[in-house]
Backbone as CSV, one residue per row, in Angstrom:
resi,resn,N_x,N_y,N_z,CA_x,CA_y,CA_z,C_x,C_y,C_z
1,MET,169.244,123.549,76.204,168.903,123.452,77.383,168.545,122.488,77.734
2,ALA,167.063,122.731,77.256,166.352,121.046,77.838,166.983,119.856,77.749
3,ALA,168.220,119.952,76.189,169.147,118.888,75.754,170.187,118.513,77.092
4,SER,170.691,119.640,77.350,171.896,119.592,78.523,171.368,118.898,79.643
5,THR,169.812,119.305,80.328,169.171,118.776,81.230,168.895,117.450,81.434
6,ASP,168.340,116.870,80.047,168.008,115.255,80.252,169.087,114.878,79.791
7,ALA,169.878,115.406,79.545,171.509,114.075,79.451,172.001,114.303,80.788
8,THR,171.660,115.933,81.725,172.608,115.385,83.303,171.626,114.536,83.503
9,ARG,169.984,114.512,83.534,169.209,113.450,84.595,169.516,112.108,83.945
10,ALA,169.746,111.825,82.553,169.937,110.439,82.392,171.438,109.600,82.814
11,ALA,172.181,111.216,82.872,173.542,110.443,83.476,173.281,110.194,84.889
12,PHE,172.570,110.952,85.475,172.852,110.385,87.219,171.926,109.297,87.503
13,ALA,170.602,109.020,86.087,169.610,107.944,86.597,170.926,107.073,86.927
14,THR,172.343,106.360,85.755,172.703,105.624,85.537,173.854,105.516,86.820
15,TRP,174.207,106.854,86.979,175.353,106.411,88.140,174.134,105.852,89.514
16,ARG,172.959,106.257,89.742,172.178,106.215,91.015,171.887,104.662,90.563
17,ASP,171.478,104.298,89.723,171.743,102.206,89.568,172.796,101.560,88.856
18,GLN,173.813,101.997,89.219,174.831,101.435,89.226,175.054,100.113,90.826
19,SER,175.001,100.888,91.733,175.397,100.227,92.905,173.935,101.083,94.261
20,VAL,174.170,99.799,94.946,173.698,99.918,96.090,173.771,101.392,97.104
21,ASP,174.931,101.475,96.971,175.595,102.521,98.389,175.228,103.765,97.445
22,HIS,175.253,103.844,95.607,174.783,104.887,95.418,173.631,105.807,95.655
23,ALA,172.118,104.104,95.417,170.893,104.937,95.635,170.806,104.995,97.622
24,ARG,171.324,104.440,98.054,171.632,105.149,99.344,172.522,106.209,100.058
25,ALA,173.312,106.660,99.294,172.948,107.912,99.617,172.781,109.073,98.517
26,TYR,172.084,108.820,97.734,171.257,110.052,97.364,169.898,110.093,97.632
27,ASP,169.374,108.748,98.594,168.308,107.929,99.652,168.858,109.783,100.395
28,HIS,170.135,109.404,101.426,170.133,110.002,102.163,170.172,111.881,102.566
29,VAL,171.078,112.225,100.653,170.729,113.686,100.770,169.585,114.018,100.496
30,ALA,168.785,113.269,100.070,167.002,113.632,99.282,165.801,113.554,101.121
31,HIS,166.895,112.439,101.828,165.542,112.927,103.142,166.252,114.592,103.865
32,ALA,167.819,114.600,103.995,168.301,116.077,104.675,167.756,117.295,104.061
33,HIS,167.266,116.767,102.742,167.161,118.256,101.813,165.433,118.681,102.588
34,ALA,165.073,117.837,102.316,163.115,117.993,102.354,163.204,117.586,104.270
35,SER,163.654,117.442,104.354,163.987,117.707,106.212,164.622,118.920,106.319
36,ALA,165.310,119.747,106.079,165.787,120.942,106.157,164.514,122.396,105.307
37,ARG,164.070,121.847,104.548,162.938,122.397,103.372,161.361,122.427,104.556
38,MET,161.584,120.910,105.351,160.337,121.540,106.081,160.689,122.462,107.632
39,LEU,161.760,122.677,107.757,161.763,123.199,108.685,162.470,124.355,108.448
40,ALA,162.363,124.538,107.157,162.150,126.119,107.119,161.093,127.174,107.944
41,ALA,159.947,126.998,108.069,158.534,127.689,108.521,159.052,127.538,110.066
42,GLU,160.274,126.650,111.019,159.853,127.027,112.011,160.754,127.880,112.936
43,TYR,160.156,128.196,113.582,160.357,129.664,114.599,161.634,129.510,114.652
44,PRO,162.723,128.791,114.840,164.720,128.963,115.241,164.833,129.588,113.537
45,LEU,164.814,128.692,112.711,164.741,129.187,110.938,164.031,131.196,110.845
46,LEU,162.912,131.412,111.161,162.180,132.502,111.057,163.145,133.681,111.444
47,ALA,163.015,133.245,112.636,164.182,134.171,113.957,165.220,134.754,113.502
48,LEU,165.996,133.169,112.781,167.610,133.578,112.294,167.189,134.818,110.522
49,ARG,166.546,134.369,110.399,166.410,134.941,108.993,166.016,136.135,109.290
50,GLN,164.804,136.766,110.020,164.645,138.342,110.477,165.731,138.717,111.331
51,ALA,166.649,137.789,111.259,167.732,138.987,112.512,169.076,139.129,111.555
52,ALA,168.715,138.653,109.998,170.013,139.053,108.916,168.612,139.791,108.484
53,VAL,167.586,140.362,108.488,167.378,141.158,107.755,167.618,142.506,108.398
54,ALA,167.671,142.401,109.793,167.829,143.679,110.792,168.859,143.936,110.987
55,ARG,170.215,143.037,111.416,171.504,143.192,111.008,171.233,144.656,110.053
56,ALA,171.071,144.342,108.771,171.086,145.934,108.032,170.610,147.162,107.988
57,ALA,169.239,146.859,108.731,168.691,148.009,109.284,169.533,148.499,110.939
58,LEU,170.547,148.297,111.207,170.741,149.268,112.411,171.816,150.094,111.945
59,ARG,172.009,151.307,112.955,172.948,151.762,112.664,174.022,152.091,112.528
60,ARG,174.288,150.740,112.818,175.849,150.346,112.915,176.530,148.582,112.272
61,GLY,177.424,148.145,112.553,177.636,147.006,111.774,176.835,145.915,112.276
62,PRO,176.731,144.801,111.538,175.776,143.332,111.769,176.135,142.323,113.703
63,SER,177.466,143.704,113.376,177.760,141.991,115.051,177.102,142.842,115.778
64,ARG,175.742,143.796,115.785,174.865,143.902,117.092,173.520,143.049,117.450
65,ILE,173.073,142.652,116.280,172.164,141.429,116.405,172.451,140.548,116.606
66,ARG,171.951,139.376,117.730,172.606,137.915,117.636,171.376,137.540,117.822
67,PRO,170.692,135.720,117.054,169.132,135.241,117.087,169.624,134.874,118.488
68,ARG,168.433,134.636,118.565,167.444,134.201,119.721,167.402,132.530,120.285
69,ALA,168.166,132.194,118.689,167.925,130.674,119.339,169.311,130.565,118.626
70,VAL,170.183,130.174,119.540,171.537,129.670,119.065,171.086,128.060,118.675
71,ALA,170.297,127.384,119.648,170.245,125.566,119.025,170.211,125.602,117.581
72,ALA,169.555,126.972,117.081,169.208,126.605,115.554,170.268,126.487,114.765
73,ALA,171.893,126.960,115.044,173.021,126.549,114.496,173.501,125.227,113.978
74,LEU,172.467,123.967,114.917,172.649,122.322,114.259,171.657,122.256,113.474
75,VAL,170.658,122.833,112.995,170.006,122.867,111.973,169.887,123.485,111.345
76,LEU,171.028,124.506,110.898,171.220,125.055,109.960,173.017,124.243,108.911
77,LEU,173.254,123.102,109.847,173.791,122.447,109.438,174.115,121.719,108.128
78,ALA,172.804,121.311,107.812,171.662,120.495,106.622,172.251,121.401,105.205
79,THR,173.105,123.050,105.163,172.663,123.406,103.868,173.657,124.675,104.250
80,ALA,175.154,124.179,103.494,176.118,124.910,102.938,176.004,126.804,103.419
81,PRO,174.336,126.862,102.591,174.049,128.697,102.701,173.895,129.180,103.608
82,LEU,173.059,128.592,104.633,172.300,128.282,105.655,174.119,128.350,106.874
83,ALA,174.667,127.558,106.920,175.330,127.188,107.770,176.236,128.275,107.783
84,ALA,176.793,128.868,106.768,177.284,130.098,106.282,177.099,131.424,107.056
85,PHE,175.573,130.946,107.273,175.153,132.866,107.796,175.366,132.085,109.170
86,GLY,174.429,131.022,110.028,174.703,131.027,111.429,175.892,130.879,111.636
87,LEU,177.311,130.595,111.459,178.682,131.164,111.989,178.430,132.956,112.360
88,HIS,178.314,133.223,111.169,177.983,134.135,111.185,177.694,135.756,112.144
89,ALA,176.166,134.341,112.176,175.289,135.808,113.128,175.271,135.134,114.702
90,LEU,175.912,134.162,114.460,176.140,134.146,116.199,177.431,134.109,117.110
91,ALA,178.370,135.553,116.118,179.250,135.985,117.112,178.531,136.937,117.951
92,ALA,179.717,137.428,118.770,178.865,137.953,120.464,178.887,139.157,119.983
93,PRO,177.913,139.663,120.066,177.164,141.221,120.008,178.139,142.477,120.147
94,LYS,177.859,143.488,119.810,179.303,144.577,120.140,177.412,145.148,121.288
95,PRO,178.522,146.118,122.505,177.231,146.446,123.155,177.199,148.396,122.415
96,ALA,175.806,148.782,123.097,175.891,149.758,122.500,176.884,150.293,123.907
97,GLN,176.845,151.815,122.807,177.675,152.725,124.123,177.406,153.742,124.667
98,ALA,178.148,154.051,126.139,177.525,155.143,127.232,176.740,156.289,126.812
99,ALA,177.605,156.682,125.574,177.408,158.178,124.658,175.630,158.093,124.293
100,GLY,175.583,157.354,123.813,173.975,156.954,123.560,174.061,156.397,122.219
101,GLU,173.399,156.092,121.538,172.715,155.212,120.383,171.519,154.882,119.849
102,THR,170.815,154.978,118.863,169.833,154.568,118.021,169.992,153.509,117.524
103,PHE,168.498,152.572,117.943,168.107,151.379,117.161,167.392,151.084,116.521
104,ARG,166.917,150.003,115.214,165.542,150.336,114.543,165.532,149.106,114.044
105,THR,164.190,148.696,113.644,163.956,147.758,113.235,163.044,148.158,111.467
106,GLY,162.924,147.888,110.452,162.024,148.407,109.714,160.444,146.947,110.084
107,ILE,159.706,147.399,108.785,158.726,146.495,108.554,158.821,145.221,108.447
108,GLY,158.203,144.301,109.926,158.743,142.713,109.897,159.620,142.539,109.679
109,GLN,161.016,143.014,110.916,162.057,142.658,111.254,161.745,142.549,112.791
110,GLN,163.324,141.982,113.395,163.343,141.949,114.179,164.913,141.805,115.135
111,ALA,164.837,142.314,116.380,166.329,142.430,116.432,166.462,142.206,118.229
112,ASP,167.987,142.108,118.185,168.186,142.498,120.095,169.424,143.116,119.849
113,VAL,169.498,143.539,120.889,170.649,145.073,121.483,170.715,144.556,122.508
114,THR,172.268,144.324,122.261,172.751,144.811,124.306,173.210,145.775,124.781
115,LEU,172.610,146.126,126.019,173.040,147.312,126.712,174.702,147.684,127.784
116,PRO,175.153,148.825,127.650,176.723,148.468,128.243,176.724,147.862,129.189
117,ASP,175.317,147.931,130.552,175.451,147.385,131.344,174.995,145.664,131.843
118,GLY,174.788,144.894,130.317,174.217,143.615,130.019,172.984,143.389,130.365
119,SER,172.151,144.183,130.369,170.590,144.526,129.745,170.258,144.374,128.716
120,THR,169.528,143.513,128.147,169.082,143.399,126.905,167.638,143.774,126.037
121,VAL,167.651,144.330,125.075,166.144,144.802,124.638,166.003,143.635,123.308
122,THR,165.006,143.157,122.932,164.304,143.027,121.602,163.580,143.743,121.064
123,LEU,163.608,143.789,120.263,162.826,145.116,118.960,161.967,144.638,118.264
124,ASP,160.779,144.312,118.643,160.079,144.523,117.615,159.829,144.590,116.068
125,THR,158.679,144.236,115.307,158.826,145.171,113.990,158.598,146.739,113.849
126,ALA,159.293,147.264,113.324,159.284,148.502,112.894,158.874,149.643,114.591
127,SER,159.968,149.041,114.613,160.170,149.811,116.508,161.778,150.607,116.462
128,ARG,161.654,151.729,117.389,163.471,152.484,117.860,163.172,152.423,119.019
129,ILE,164.403,152.287,119.279,165.084,152.410,120.684,166.415,153.645,120.453
130,GLN,166.403,154.976,121.269,167.237,155.546,122.258,167.600,155.338,122.850
131,VAL,168.906,155.152,123.340,169.974,154.538,124.576,170.369,155.817,125.211
132,ARG,170.425,156.294,126.470,171.371,156.454,126.431,171.750,156.638,128.030
133,PHE,173.505,156.284,128.493,173.438,155.864,129.702,174.068,157.153,130.180
134,THR,174.330,157.077,131.740,174.851,158.779,131.891,174.934,158.284,133.556
135,GLY,175.921,158.827,134.239,176.336,158.523,135.669,174.990,158.244,136.553
136,THR,173.866,158.714,136.655,173.002,158.836,137.079,172.038,158.229,136.888
137,ALA,171.718,157.808,135.734,170.155,156.876,134.987,171.356,155.668,134.264
138,ARG,170.178,155.088,134.000,169.998,154.720,132.140,169.122,154.966,131.735
139,GLN,168.912,154.983,130.240,167.547,156.018,130.144,167.496,155.451,128.673
140,VAL,166.147,154.526,128.424,166.182,154.599,126.785,164.478,154.634,126.359
141,LEU,164.492,155.783,125.453,162.996,155.900,125.010,162.388,155.279,123.942
142,LEU,161.631,154.256,123.678,160.799,153.554,122.962,159.682,154.270,122.435
143,ASP,159.680,153.471,120.916,158.508,154.175,119.839,159.077,152.712,119.447
144,GLY,157.591,152.209,119.838,157.118,150.560,119.098,156.641,150.125,120.265
145,GLN,157.641,148.814,120.102,157.293,147.459,120.921,158.726,146.884,120.704
146,ALA,158.927,146.624,122.320,160.127,145.862,123.033,160.210,144.660,124.354
147,TRP,161.308,144.489,124.474,160.779,142.907,125.507,162.353,143.465,125.701
148,PHE,162.279,143.904,127.206,163.247,144.402,128.746,164.286,143.340,128.793
149,LYS,165.182,142.855,129.450,165.378,141.723,130.036,166.536,142.779,131.461
150,VAL,166.167,142.995,132.154,166.805,144.833,132.862,167.851,143.917,133.544
151,ALA,169.484,144.278,133.717,170.543,143.534,134.377,170.304,144.672,135.804
152,ALA,170.183,143.955,137.180,171.067,144.488,138.110,171.888,146.000,137.755
153,SER,171.514,147.381,138.885,172.767,147.690,138.638,172.841,149.072,140.035
154,PRO,173.274,150.082,140.343,172.881,150.650,141.553,172.480,151.808,140.913
155,LEU,172.296,151.533,139.278,171.757,152.918,138.374,169.766,152.708,137.837
156,PRO,169.285,153.146,138.354,168.053,153.305,137.913,167.702,153.217,136.594
157,PHE,166.491,151.683,136.064,167.025,152.528,134.541,165.164,152.280,133.866
158,VAL,165.414,153.126,133.099,164.178,154.627,133.272,163.873,153.925,131.533
159,VAL,162.524,154.010,131.767,162.249,153.674,129.293,161.040,154.488,130.186
160,THR,160.733,155.535,128.600,160.089,156.817,128.398,159.252,155.887,127.125
161,ALA,157.857,155.780,127.457,157.804,155.672,125.789,156.515,156.118,125.652
162,GLY,155.445,156.436,125.312,154.443,157.179,124.845,154.453,158.029,125.526
163,GLY,154.837,158.291,125.917,154.684,159.834,126.918,154.788,159.954,128.047
164,HIS,155.152,158.773,128.307,154.564,158.275,130.229,156.734,157.186,130.516
165,THR,156.562,158.001,131.465,158.291,157.479,131.743,157.933,156.093,133.271
166,PHE,158.978,154.876,132.903,157.971,153.535,133.197,159.866,153.668,134.338
167,THR,159.823,153.007,135.564,161.502,152.936,136.145,161.211,151.153,137.012
168,ALA,162.149,150.119,135.886,161.923,148.807,136.590,162.685,148.743,137.625
169,THR,162.613,147.392,138.028,163.426,146.887,138.892,163.915,145.828,137.773
170,PRO,165.523,144.969,138.450,165.653,144.057,137.418,164.463,142.690,137.492
171,GLY,164.198,142.683,135.731,163.152,141.538,135.316,163.140,142.027,133.687
172,ASP,161.700,140.723,133.552,161.648,141.010,132.219,160.542,141.677,131.855
173,TYR,160.240,142.694,131.009,159.837,143.534,130.738,159.042,143.602,128.843
174,ASP,158.043,144.014,128.744,156.927,144.177,127.465,156.136,145.305,127.516
175,VAL,156.860,146.419,126.392,156.053,148.055,126.696,156.347,148.031,125.626
176,ARG,155.372,149.212,124.408,154.478,148.904,123.554,153.386,150.843,123.462
177,THR,154.436,150.904,122.573,153.388,152.633,122.070,152.265,152.221,121.091
178,ASP,151.666,151.987,121.181,150.753,152.726,119.924,150.119,153.852,119.833
179,ALA,149.246,154.625,118.751,148.690,156.019,118.265,147.764,156.544,119.857
180,ALA,146.645,155.044,119.708,145.550,155.600,120.905,146.037,155.331,122.257
181,GLN,146.929,153.893,122.351,147.834,153.388,123.884,149.123,153.105,124.215
182,THR,149.413,153.519,124.870,150.741,152.561,125.507,150.537,151.488,126.618
183,ARG,151.176,150.642,126.178,151.363,149.554,127.124,152.197,148.631,128.010
184,ALA,152.475,148.311,129.212,153.454,147.891,129.506,153.011,146.548,130.442
185,PHE,153.936,145.112,130.768,154.068,144.394,130.636,154.855,143.959,131.762
186,ALA,154.127,143.223,132.603,155.533,143.058,133.498,155.613,141.917,134.526
187,ALA,156.834,140.859,133.589,156.647,139.869,133.273,156.837,139.180,134.544
188,HIS,158.282,139.622,134.450,159.261,139.607,135.972,159.791,140.439,136.202
189,GLY,159.786,141.073,137.710,160.123,142.511,138.246,158.792,143.482,138.273
190,SER,159.572,144.207,138.600,158.318,145.710,139.056,157.783,146.840,137.705
191,LEU,157.293,147.648,137.752,157.490,148.699,137.232,156.530,150.541,137.954
192,ALA,157.429,151.369,137.728,156.506,152.678,137.949,156.198,153.305,137.405
193,MET,155.267,154.222,137.128,154.996,154.914,135.706,154.912,156.171,136.846
194,THR,155.710,157.029,136.379,155.582,158.236,136.751,155.327,159.214,136.458
195,ASP,153.838,159.694,136.301,153.279,161.112,135.132,153.414,162.607,136.480
196,ALA,152.880,163.122,135.692,152.442,164.741,136.040,151.773,164.358,137.043
197,GLY,150.544,163.356,137.041,149.210,162.959,138.153,149.805,162.410,139.438
198,GLY,151.618,161.771,138.849,151.809,160.613,140.187,152.128,159.323,139.685
199,ALA,152.356,158.581,140.091,153.095,157.115,140.703,151.768,156.274,140.478
200,VAL,151.694,154.771,139.101,151.803,154.103,140.068,152.479,152.595,139.390
201,ALA,151.978,151.775,140.501,152.857,150.985,140.593,152.369,150.016,139.695
202,LEU,153.484,148.786,139.399,153.027,147.444,138.261,153.684,146.572,138.667
203,ASP,152.958,145.503,139.468,153.477,143.856,140.040,154.032,143.271,139.384
204,PRO,154.578,142.769,139.670,154.915,141.220,138.371,153.062,140.384,137.513
205,GLY,153.463,139.622,136.321,152.466,139.473,136.254,150.931,140.635,135.965
206,ARG,151.011,141.473,136.164,150.451,142.568,135.909,150.467,143.347,134.620
207,LEU,149.399,144.362,134.032,149.555,144.522,132.213,148.913,145.675,132.465
208,LEU,149.800,147.124,132.753,148.826,148.684,132.273,149.261,148.949,131.056
209,VAL,147.816,149.902,131.087,147.301,149.685,129.505,146.938,151.210,129.593
210,VAL,147.244,152.447,129.085,146.673,153.645,129.637,146.490,154.037,127.991
211,ARG,145.372,155.282,128.279,144.744,154.822,127.153,144.213,156.816,127.329
212,GLY,144.996,158.013,126.594,144.788,159.367,127.515,144.947,159.726,129.012
213,SER,143.873,160.024,129.855,144.075,160.120,131.397,143.829,158.618,132.023
214,ASP,143.027,157.678,130.935,142.653,156.520,131.580,143.923,155.461,131.842
215,VAL,144.015,155.349,133.344,144.962,153.962,133.457,144.044,152.936,133.860
216,THR,144.770,151.831,132.964,143.807,150.306,133.967,145.273,149.382,133.496
217,ILE,144.900,149.066,135.111,145.577,147.658,135.410,144.699,146.537,135.647
218,ARG,145.630,144.782,135.437,144.782,143.807,134.977,145.622,143.183,134.877
219,ARG,145.076,141.859,135.271,146.542,140.158,135.574,145.645,140.157,133.496
220,PRO,146.231,139.869,132.503,146.148,139.066,131.967,145.556,137.460,131.442
221,VAL,144.971,136.991,130.881,144.081,136.078,130.695,145.370,134.994,130.798
222,ASP,145.968,135.429,129.455,147.086,134.625,128.606,147.943,135.883,127.972
223,PRO,149.225,135.926,128.870,150.823,136.694,128.825,151.132,136.211,127.226
224,ALA,150.759,135.112,126.850,151.778,134.681,125.755,150.743,135.824,124.448
225,ALA,149.620,136.033,124.518,149.265,137.302,123.765,149.590,138.385,123.784
226,ILE,150.249,138.513,124.597,151.016,140.244,124.773,152.622,139.370,124.579
227,THR,153.080,138.413,124.326,154.969,138.741,124.105,154.631,137.552,122.841
228,GLY,153.926,136.760,123.128,154.272,135.586,121.467,154.853,136.202,120.513
229,TRP,154.973,137.634,119.908,155.550,137.848,118.894,157.173,137.901,118.651
230,ARG,157.491,137.426,120.302,159.007,136.953,120.866,159.217,135.652,119.059
231,ASP,158.253,134.866,119.777,158.082,133.283,118.812,158.061,133.246,117.344
232,GLY,157.290,135.095,116.808,157.776,134.681,115.429,155.496,135.005,115.302
233,LEU,154.484,134.692,117.127,153.414,134.257,116.677,152.375,135.404,117.286
234,LEU,151.543,135.867,116.617,150.330,135.915,117.231,149.167,135.514,117.539
235,LEU,149.277,135.422,118.978,147.672,134.409,119.546,146.617,135.842,119.655
236,LEU,145.060,135.613,118.913,144.295,136.237,118.796,143.008,135.473,119.724
237,HIS,142.614,136.486,120.481,141.480,135.748,121.369,139.898,136.486,121.372
238,ASP,139.072,136.053,120.361,137.718,136.472,120.323,137.763,138.159,119.679
239,ILE,139.298,138.908,119.088,138.861,140.633,119.208,138.420,140.136,117.159
240,PRO,137.600,141.323,117.436,137.399,141.924,115.926,138.442,141.704,114.688
241,VAL,137.360,141.083,113.441,139.136,141.119,112.402,139.155,142.462,111.995
242,ALA,138.352,143.681,112.301,139.589,144.403,111.670,140.837,144.831,112.978
243,GLU,141.078,144.613,114.103,141.542,144.585,115.155,142.939,143.961,114.364
244,ALA,142.227,142.309,114.329,143.250,140.993,114.008,144.180,141.780,112.632
245,ALA,143.885,142.371,111.511,143.846,142.670,110.842,144.989,143.126,110.962
246,ALA,144.244,144.447,112.121,145.661,145.801,111.899,146.678,145.265,112.444
247,GLU,146.940,144.148,112.971,147.976,143.569,113.714,148.840,142.950,113.180
248,LEU,148.406,142.230,112.607,149.481,141.116,111.316,149.140,142.428,110.499
249,ASN,149.408,143.469,109.930,149.485,144.569,109.269,151.001,144.935,109.846
250,ARG,151.062,145.001,110.988,152.222,145.796,111.669,153.620,144.848,111.108
251,TYR,153.351,143.875,110.211,154.021,143.004,109.955,154.362,142.857,108.748
252,ARG,153.663,143.627,107.702,153.268,143.565,105.811,154.150,144.717,105.560
253,LEU,154.914,144.850,104.598,154.717,146.161,103.631,153.723,146.394,102.730
254,HIS,152.928,145.330,102.816,151.900,145.644,101.810,150.800,145.135,102.492
255,PRO,149.691,145.964,103.209,148.482,145.600,104.196,147.897,144.714,103.422
256,ILE,146.600,144.199,104.341,145.597,143.553,104.356,145.044,145.255,104.400
257,ARG,143.299,144.850,103.826,142.621,145.808,103.345,140.548,145.367,104.244
258,ILE,139.965,145.706,104.976,139.253,145.449,105.778,138.163,146.054,104.248
259,ALA,137.010,145.331,103.265,136.240,146.374,102.474,134.905,146.638,103.181
260,ASP,134.429,146.523,104.716,132.695,146.716,104.481,133.537,146.277,106.375
261,SER,132.035,147.511,107.108,131.906,147.195,108.346,131.076,145.617,108.547
262,ARG,130.770,145.049,107.745,130.280,143.607,108.035,131.728,142.582,109.017
263,THR,132.284,142.735,107.783,133.843,141.922,107.390,134.032,142.504,108.878
264,ALA,134.376,143.807,109.252,135.513,144.284,109.889,134.835,143.826,111.972
265,LEU,133.831,143.239,111.797,133.006,143.240,113.122,133.312,141.525,113.534
266,LEU,133.569,141.275,112.217,133.643,139.526,112.426,134.592,139.234,113.613
267,ARG,134.434,138.506,114.257,135.367,138.026,114.802,136.161,136.556,115.107
268,ILE,137.583,137.031,115.728,138.184,135.900,115.171,138.915,135.490,116.595
269,SER,139.453,133.940,116.508,140.655,133.832,117.414,141.628,132.895,116.781
270,GLY,142.886,132.412,117.078,144.128,131.414,116.394,145.081,131.971,116.991
271,ALA,146.132,131.209,116.115,147.422,131.437,116.140,148.024,131.482,114.944
272,PHE,148.587,132.495,115.166,149.444,133.017,113.049,150.332,133.444,113.384
273,ARG,151.596,133.102,112.245,152.515,133.478,112.893,153.009,134.185,111.853
274,THR,153.074,135.715,112.234,154.207,137.136,111.944,154.510,136.974,110.000
275,ALA,155.289,136.196,109.744,155.586,135.362,108.856,154.643,135.032,107.734
276,GLU,153.654,134.796,108.092,152.563,133.848,106.766,151.975,134.101,107.137
277,THR,151.219,135.747,107.086,149.790,136.275,107.046,149.015,135.517,105.933
278,PRO,149.185,135.315,104.915,148.032,134.330,104.106,147.189,132.896,104.847
279,ALA,148.046,132.582,105.629,147.321,131.667,107.140,145.942,132.473,107.113
280,PHE,146.291,133.502,107.984,144.394,134.453,108.653,144.136,134.911,107.484
281,VAL,144.677,134.972,106.347,143.544,135.273,104.983,142.931,134.514,104.123
282,GLU,143.843,132.768,104.395,142.935,131.690,104.327,141.869,131.159,104.622
283,ALA,141.808,131.829,106.791,141.189,131.018,107.641,140.129,132.038,107.775
284,LEU,139.923,133.772,107.452,139.125,133.588,107.045,138.190,133.565,106.082
285,ALA,138.769,133.756,105.338,138.139,132.694,103.744,136.902,131.328,103.467
286,ALA,137.798,130.359,104.718,137.198,129.441,104.914,136.342,128.970,105.961
287,GLY,137.103,130.282,106.808,135.470,130.373,108.521,134.591,131.133,108.363
288,PHE,134.787,132.257,107.025,133.359,133.185,107.187,133.125,133.425,105.920
289,PRO,131.739,134.270,105.872,131.219,134.436,104.764,132.392,136.176,104.293
290,VAL,132.699,135.668,103.480,134.317,136.726,103.350,134.716,136.038,101.955
291,ARG,135.356,137.267,101.323,136.144,136.748,100.111,137.513,137.698,100.338
292,ALA,138.523,137.001,99.910,140.039,137.778,99.645,139.588,137.634,98.512
293,LYS,140.816,138.881,97.542,141.162,139.045,96.428,142.765,140.056,96.250
294,GLN,143.731,139.404,96.585,145.223,139.552,96.132,145.664,141.185,95.331
295,ASP,145.832,142.594,95.277,146.161,143.115,94.427,147.419,142.754,93.885
296,SER,147.773,143.268,92.808,148.850,143.110,92.048,150.192,143.303,92.657
297,ASN,149.608,144.293,93.907,150.587,144.369,94.550,151.856,144.389,95.974
298,GLY,150.544,143.217,95.776,150.405,142.403,97.109,149.414,142.820,98.113
299,SER,148.736,144.308,98.192,147.504,143.977,98.838,146.603,143.049,99.114
300,VAL,146.109,143.120,100.216,144.638,142.096,99.953,143.705,143.007,100.605
301,LEU,142.972,142.020,99.674,141.035,143.337,100.379,140.152,141.727,100.516
302,ILE,139.699,141.906,101.780,138.632,141.313,101.988,137.019,142.017,101.940
303,ALA,136.560,141.303,101.973,135.293,141.605,102.233,134.073,140.602,102.068
304,ALA,133.148,140.658,102.565,131.642,140.472,102.391,131.049,139.927,101.599
305,ARG,131.430,138.358,101.934,130.239,137.626,100.455,128.716,138.281,100.136
């Protein structure tokens, strides 16, 4: 095998040295290959890779997923396998049926779903929606996190999340359920949360958080910290390491574990890609008195030094 490789390399070197045109052609190919590798970590390609995985997770066919960065198709032409995927992935998505359907993503996956009225839903990692459109309402039941782009219609658009009911006007919204709280952010448009205790209105640019019987509404300092996941980013602003690790673990099959309270209470800020959690671990090890150890199964243990 080694002799065959050496012979191939020698033959290639001979061909390249035969003329300036050969050398120039090889340089063009090498440059394109290097550019493609450098761009592989950029969001457009990350989004397309996430969409490819998510297609397999949805209950029905792959045409339901559409990548959020159509312009990335130009980049895909750099290599044949990526180009082939790009042409397939850009097919028009099949909308959900009015009778009711369920869509879900696994850990680390994201997916776009087009609803019968033209509204769209972007599902984040490990999330699920149940869709049911009737003659009186457009109803979506959410478990996890989703970005809703609500189209205009005579029928109300109702999202049930974490046991709470939100009625949305046309606009853009981020809604998330966790074990201890439910969160809704109105980027554009207005939300009304209706519970047994009454109704609460959420104006554009406001964030609503429900913890048990407590409801708070405020204007977030940085809305991108709420919606950055759509670009494959987590923006952390002076939060405990334990909380930051929990956010990143939503995108990991094998979690980051914090060994002690001293490490858990350290505070961190920064921007980290959801698909590249090693950067978070490296930042901790470089900037704090902690050490990181990776287990054989891929989990990472972070402990005080």
